[in-house]
N, C-alpha and C positions, 0 to 999 in steps of 0.2 A: 395589692389590691385584690379584693375578694371577687370570686365569680358570683353570678346571680344565684346559682345553686347553693353555694356556700352561705350566701346571705340568708336565703330562705331556711337553710338548716339551722343557722345561728338563731334566727328569729323564732322558729318553731321550738327549738331546744330551750330557749330562755322562757318562752311562754309556758312550756310544759313543766318547768321547774317551779312548782308552787310550794311555798313554805307555809308558815303559820301567821304571816302578816295579814292584817285586815285588808290591805289593798291587793294581796295576791289573788283574791277571787276575781279581780278584773282581768288578770292574765288569761283565765279560762274563757272569759267573755270575748277577749280579743282573739284568742285561739279559735273559738267557734266562728267568729266573723270571717276569718280567712279560710276556714274549713280544710280543704285538701292541699293548700299551698301550691296550686297549679302555676307554673311559671308564666302561663299565658293570661292569668287573671290580672286584670288592670288594677285591682285593689292593691297589688303588690308593687306597682310601678314606683312607689316612693323609695324602694330599695335601690333604685338606679342612682339616687342622689347620695347614698350612704356608702362609704368606702371601707369602714373599719367596724369590727365587732362592737367597740365601745359606742359608736354612733347608733348602731341598731338598738343596743340596750338603752341608751339615753332616749331614743325615740319612744320606746315602749314606756319608759318611766315618765316621760313627758305626757303621753296619752293618758296614762293612769292618773297623773296629777290633774289633768283637765277633767277627767271623769269625776274625781273626788270633789273638785271645786264646783262643778255643775250640780252634783248631788247635794252638796252643802247649801247651795243657793236655793234649790228646790225645797229642801227641808225648812229653810228659813221662811220661804213663801207659804208653805203649808202651815207652819206654826203660826205665822202672822194672820192667816186666814181664819184659824179656829180659836185662837187665844187672844184675849183682850189684854194688851200690854200697857194700856194707858195709865193704869194705877201705879206703874213703876216710875212715872215721870213727874 
């Protein structure tokens, strides 16, 4: 089982490892959200429920997936608002 400090280190390292994927930019956003990774920050309390490195990485990937899905929904709403799709039906 990992210590809280180890968990924050894993989380921060994974978020800092930005590649060339389109979704990797969201890692930077998440990294910015947590800022200094202070162990007393309640935003990091979710780490208490995670015991392994894989769970931490899966958590980040799940959050990124949720961001992408939300973004896609918003894009659909925006296009629907400005484009008349009725001629396609």
